[in-house]
Steps between C-alpha positions, in 0.01 A plus 500: 500500500787738576639448153164568334450814707843624398404457134181696553691777674757512221237523229326780687826692515559440130155630416554806718831566328325496164249758616216263576281525810608349828406144418557269208272212418753221451266254340174582332270283679193419712175677537145545378171657603413382850163388369692261276692331783317172468632149546683335215214263422267796440711638218349524154684327219533693176319226312182555704462867411213571263430869553824670405467880465402611150762665284796389710800333335805333650713737292356818655766737633368486854517119510864459400639205694853512637630232735782246521333292227436804281806725543572809295811494281502878457351810657134573428417817308239718668460860611622550855374754750567569866222467753552540875874492435501171309509422128210310341348446158327828410177310430455410867597832660142605570409156632788516749396847614136392531604195702697714744228765515240232570706372790542854630126562483451180703738635763825330399825659391711293261858474379575414138812295562601416145382488142694444179842340517717446195656167412841662541418616852372154589828356371696735726299392804536132409875532448554687827305250708685214334833670567405538865432125519835420344675739737348295782666185366254352250614359169375664181237227454387520862476878487305485174246261653472696824448828316229355275313397813453861610547721192317478169734435211540794262223486240267304727384780727151635439629843595661514154151553353432829675161353594599367843520701819601426856267700722444490873305671772730754664461337841566152359806626315630677810493172692629284213721725282659197334152388387356189664187299433366564850445863409155370410415499871462879473162645405670727247648205311174308524326795337749502214456127449120511518453802274780459244266367231289818516800680356609232254759326716529146633707368783735323264636212706238317711560319824353157416757232421333420168534864398864517602558202273337690212691824552829355622509769768433494874220705653551876512236731640636814333555418132212607276468470125289717270278295267205736456178513703307249289778242513578563867143449615467183293827359636396570858153355448644177361809490724744508208866582475613687191656177376166317523305787345730535201492123455118502499491774239741310278298181539197699387688606188548858612 
């Protein structure tokens, strides 16, 4: 545990040195609307879905899928803007602002921890964490394996899309500045999780084991992905990860 904590601390320092906010999400993983936290055997399989939203295609810009099975080989081309001090795809700027304003109206202050990260930046973080492991006595192969366990490989991070944000209630972030799943014990974080779909976001990496298997990422209560309101509400209603939703659309010939 001490070793893992040292990696987290190092990555946070790296992110701070690059001008990012005080915490760096080492692996994109775990979370979803609290209403979707059902047991694994209650999950809907993509093959059982018959009422997919009209006009939606798996190739839509807001459904781009990036994970360890679908890595990017080059940077994505989209207009970038700054919102609350973080860079995102310009097409989701208003949604991010509305999400934060909605939380504020409900009585919760939020911190936008991170947004877009380039493949190059992810490579720098990966290399630095790996170097730290090797400095502690690991072989190259051991350090590579250990780093992959806590840091997304360059090209595999959803933050490369500009559509993913790490957002937390200010009180939750104050207690867990390195970002931890148990931030969801705070009412502020619960509000974000429960209302994300109203603003077009989904809690990208759910807690159920079956969902972790689909996403390849552990549960995170702070990582949200923009997919559009129609898609977000459908995914929450049917307890779907982005992987399962895109698969269902493809199976439907979309």
